[in-house]
C-alpha positions as CSV (number, residue, x, y, z in Angstrom):
1,M,-91.1,-200.8,86.0
2,T,-94.2,-199.8,85.0
3,E,-94.6,-198.7,81.2
4,P,-96.1,-195.2,80.7
5,S,-99.5,-195.7,78.9
6,A,-100.4,-194.3,75.9
7,I,-102.0,-190.8,76.2
8,N,-105.9,-190.2,75.7
9,L,-106.2,-186.6,76.1
10,P,-109.4,-184.9,77.4
11,P,-112.0,-183.7,75.2
12,D,-112.4,-180.6,76.2
13,T,-108.9,-179.4,75.0
14,L,-110.2,-179.6,71.6
15,K,-112.1,-176.6,71.9
16,R,-109.9,-173.8,71.6
17,T,-109.0,-171.9,68.6
18,P,-105.6,-171.9,66.7
19,N,-102.9,-169.5,67.2
20,S,-102.9,-166.9,64.5
21,R,-99.2,-166.4,64.9
22,F,-98.5,-169.8,62.8
23,L,-101.6,-169.1,60.4
24,N,-100.8,-169.4,56.8
25,T,-100.9,-166.2,54.7
26,F,-101.5,-168.1,51.5
27,I,-105.3,-167.5,51.4
28,P,-106.3,-168.9,47.8
29,D,-104.4,-172.2,48.7
30,L,-106.2,-172.1,52.0
31,Y,-109.5,-172.2,50.8
32,R,-108.5,-174.9,48.2
33,M,-106.7,-177.1,50.9
34,R,-109.7,-177.0,52.8
35,E,-112.1,-178.0,50.2
36,N,-109.8,-180.7,49.2
37,I,-109.3,-182.4,52.7
38,Q,-113.0,-182.1,53.0
39,Q,-113.5,-184.2,49.7
40,I,-110.7,-186.8,50.8
41,I,-112.5,-187.2,54.3
42,E,-115.8,-187.7,52.6
43,S,-115.0,-189.6,49.3
44,R,-112.3,-192.1,51.2
45,Q,-114.8,-192.7,54.3
46,I,-112.1,-191.3,56.6
47,A,-112.8,-191.3,60.1
48,A,-109.7,-190.3,61.9
49,V,-106.2,-189.1,61.0
50,I,-102.8,-189.9,62.5
51,F,-99.7,-187.8,62.0
52,D,-96.3,-188.8,62.6
53,L,-94.2,-185.9,64.3
54,D,-90.5,-185.4,63.0
55,G,-90.6,-184.4,59.6
56,T,-94.7,-184.5,59.5
57,L,-95.7,-181.7,61.9
58,V,-92.4,-179.9,61.8
59,D,-89.6,-180.0,59.0
60,N,-87.1,-181.0,61.6
61,N,-85.0,-183.8,60.3
62,A,-81.8,-181.6,59.5
63,F,-81.6,-180.7,63.1
64,H,-82.1,-184.4,64.0
65,L,-79.1,-185.3,61.7
66,K,-76.9,-182.2,63.4
67,S,-77.7,-183.5,66.8
68,W,-76.7,-186.7,66.1
69,M,-73.6,-185.9,64.4
70,K,-72.6,-183.7,67.2
71,Y,-73.3,-186.1,69.9
72,I,-71.5,-188.9,68.5
73,S,-68.5,-187.0,67.2
74,D,-66.4,-187.7,70.5
75,L,-67.0,-191.5,69.6
76,G,-65.1,-190.7,66.1
77,I,-68.3,-191.6,64.3
78,V,-69.7,-189.9,61.0
79,I,-73.1,-190.5,59.5
80,T,-74.1,-188.9,56.3
81,E,-77.6,-187.5,55.8
82,E,-77.9,-190.9,53.1
83,E,-77.0,-193.0,56.0
84,Y,-79.3,-191.3,58.6
85,N,-82.1,-191.3,56.0
86,A,-82.2,-195.0,55.3
87,N,-81.4,-196.4,58.9
88,I,-82.4,-193.8,61.4
89,N,-84.7,-191.7,60.4
90,G,-88.4,-193.0,61.8
91,R,-87.2,-195.4,64.1
92,T,-86.9,-195.2,67.8
93,N,-84.1,-193.9,69.8
94,H,-83.3,-197.5,71.0
95,D,-83.1,-199.0,67.3
96,A,-81.2,-195.8,66.2
97,A,-78.5,-196.3,69.0
98,E,-78.3,-200.0,68.1
99,Y,-77.4,-198.9,64.9
100,I,-75.1,-196.4,65.8
101,Y,-73.1,-198.3,68.4
102,K,-73.2,-201.9,66.1
103,R,-74.7,-203.6,69.4
104,S,-77.4,-204.6,71.3
105,L,-78.5,-201.9,74.3
106,T,-80.3,-202.9,77.3
107,K,-83.5,-200.8,78.0
108,E,-81.8,-198.8,80.4
109,E,-78.8,-197.8,77.9
110,G,-81.2,-196.9,75.1
111,A,-83.3,-194.7,77.5
112,T,-80.1,-193.1,78.6
113,F,-78.7,-192.4,74.9
114,A,-82.3,-191.1,73.9
115,L,-82.3,-188.5,77.0
116,E,-79.0,-187.1,76.1
117,K,-78.9,-186.9,72.2
118,E,-82.6,-185.3,72.3
119,A,-81.7,-182.9,74.6
120,V,-78.8,-181.9,71.9
121,Y,-81.4,-181.7,69.6
122,R,-84.0,-179.3,71.5
123,E,-81.1,-176.8,72.3
124,M,-80.2,-176.8,68.5
125,Y,-83.7,-177.0,67.0
126,A,-85.9,-174.2,69.6
127,P,-84.8,-171.0,67.7
128,H,-86.0,-172.5,64.6
129,I,-89.1,-174.4,65.2
130,A,-92.0,-173.8,63.0
131,P,-95.0,-175.9,61.6
132,V,-94.9,-177.6,58.3
133,P,-96.5,-174.8,56.2
134,G,-100.3,-175.5,56.1
135,L,-100.5,-177.5,59.2
136,M,-102.6,-175.1,61.6
137,E,-105.2,-174.7,59.0
138,L,-105.6,-178.4,58.1
139,L,-105.8,-179.3,62.0
140,E,-108.6,-176.7,62.1
141,K,-110.2,-177.8,59.2
142,L,-110.4,-181.6,60.6
143,K,-111.6,-179.9,64.0
144,Q,-114.6,-178.4,62.4
145,L,-115.2,-181.8,60.4
146,E,-115.3,-183.3,63.9
147,I,-112.6,-185.9,62.8
148,P,-110.5,-186.9,65.7
149,M,-106.6,-186.9,65.4
150,A,-103.5,-188.8,66.9
151,I,-99.8,-188.3,66.9
152,A,-98.0,-191.8,66.2
153,T,-94.2,-191.0,67.0
154,S,-91.1,-192.8,67.2
155,G,-90.2,-190.0,69.6
156,I,-89.8,-189.7,72.9
157,Q,-92.0,-187.8,75.4
158,P,-89.7,-184.9,76.1
159,N,-89.6,-184.0,72.6
160,I,-93.7,-184.1,71.8
161,D,-93.6,-181.6,75.1
162,F,-91.1,-179.5,73.2
163,L,-93.4,-179.4,70.6
164,F,-96.2,-178.6,72.2
165,E,-94.8,-175.6,74.2
166,H,-93.4,-173.8,70.7
167,I,-96.4,-174.8,68.9
168,P,-99.8,-174.4,70.3
169,I,-101.3,-177.7,68.6
170,K,-102.1,-180.0,71.7
171,K,-105.5,-179.1,72.1
172,Y,-106.1,-180.9,68.5
173,F,-105.1,-184.6,69.3
174,S,-107.1,-186.6,71.5
175,V,-104.5,-189.9,71.3
176,I,-100.6,-189.7,71.4
177,V,-98.5,-192.6,71.4
178,N,-94.6,-192.3,71.4
179,S,-91.9,-194.9,71.5
180,A,-92.5,-196.0,75.0
181,H,-95.9,-197.3,74.3
182,I,-94.8,-200.1,72.1
183,I,-92.4,-202.8,71.8
184,K,-91.8,-202.8,68.0
185,G,-90.9,-199.6,66.3
186,K,-91.5,-198.6,62.6
187,P,-91.7,-200.3,60.1
188,D,-93.7,-202.7,62.2
189,P,-97.7,-201.7,62.2
190,E,-97.7,-201.6,66.0
191,I,-97.7,-198.1,66.5
192,Y,-100.3,-197.3,63.7
193,L,-102.7,-200.3,65.1
194,K,-102.3,-199.0,68.7
195,A,-103.3,-195.2,67.6
196,S,-106.5,-196.5,65.7
197,A,-107.3,-198.7,68.6
198,L,-107.3,-196.0,70.9
199,L,-108.8,-193.9,68.5
200,D,-111.5,-196.4,68.2
201,V,-111.4,-196.4,64.5
202,R,-110.7,-199.4,62.2
203,P,-107.5,-199.2,60.6
204,Y,-108.9,-198.8,57.0
205,N,-110.8,-195.7,57.8
206,C,-107.3,-194.0,59.4
207,L,-105.7,-191.5,57.3
208,V,-101.9,-191.4,58.1
209,F,-99.3,-188.6,57.2
210,E,-95.5,-189.4,57.2
211,D,-92.1,-188.4,55.6
212,A,-90.4,-191.7,56.7
213,V,-89.9,-194.6,54.4
214,V,-90.1,-196.9,57.6
215,G,-93.2,-195.0,58.7
216,I,-95.2,-195.2,55.5
217,K,-94.3,-199.0,55.5
218,S,-95.5,-199.0,59.0
219,A,-98.9,-197.3,58.5
220,K,-99.4,-199.5,55.0
221,A,-99.0,-202.8,56.9
222,A,-101.3,-201.6,59.4
223,G,-104.0,-201.2,56.2
224,M,-104.1,-197.5,56.4
225,E,-104.1,-195.1,53.6
226,V,-100.8,-192.5,53.4
227,I,-100.0,-189.4,52.2
228,A,-96.4,-188.8,52.6
229,L,-94.6,-185.3,52.7
230,S,-91.3,-185.2,50.9
231,T,-89.5,-183.2,53.9
232,T,-86.6,-185.5,54.4
233,H,-86.9,-188.0,51.5
234,P,-87.2,-187.5,47.8
235,K,-90.6,-188.2,46.1
236,E,-89.0,-191.1,44.4
237,E,-88.3,-192.9,47.7
238,L,-91.6,-192.2,48.7
239,F,-93.3,-194.3,46.1
240,L,-95.4,-196.7,48.9
241,A,-97.3,-193.8,49.9
242,D,-100.8,-193.2,48.2
243,R,-100.3,-189.3,47.4
244,I,-97.0,-187.3,48.1
245,I,-97.3,-183.7,48.9
246,A,-94.2,-181.2,49.8
247,D,-96.6,-179.5,52.3
248,Y,-99.9,-179.4,53.0
249,R,-100.5,-176.1,51.3
250,E,-100.8,-179.1,48.2
251,L,-103.4,-181.2,49.5
């Protein structure tokens, strides 16, 4: 079976305006954030920005944990939030499933597991989905600065489609890399190196936004600067990042 290729979106999808439904209403913070992100881009010679998805574009990991617990309850398996954060968050569904089942899985078994579990997640999260505060303003500012953007997620394409159906941000991203496009999941740097190659930007000129410890390790191993969001892990666990914020309004 032929592997799907990473997605390069057409340039004309980048020419639309943001949906005001999701715009931040904290105007002083908005102006300050826009000025600060321009300073970050210019002072650090950033030529591209790469975003993780879960916990970074949306603050959804509590729903991933709940959906994991619901999905595996019939197996008599229980996972704690600490166990989820340490061994599942940020990893591909295949790697997470092997951790849950404590055995190696075939590619087909992993794919079946991912589709079933993630369908539970989408059903649970749909009524609550919203962007991380400040995200819409950040994306629009980066667009104004003509900074290309990518998504590098350990998730699956149906979850990406689900995000775009509910939050109108697809237009901002010229490259999307998901778990189907890589061999080694985070913390291996493969996914971020692939994203930078598709963006045609050198890794050290890329800025990454991440929430997961394994994701931070992945981006740092790729030679990139990382700003971590403390949506999932306590700030003290994110020490490998170059900077830590609660959400994008703190930029």
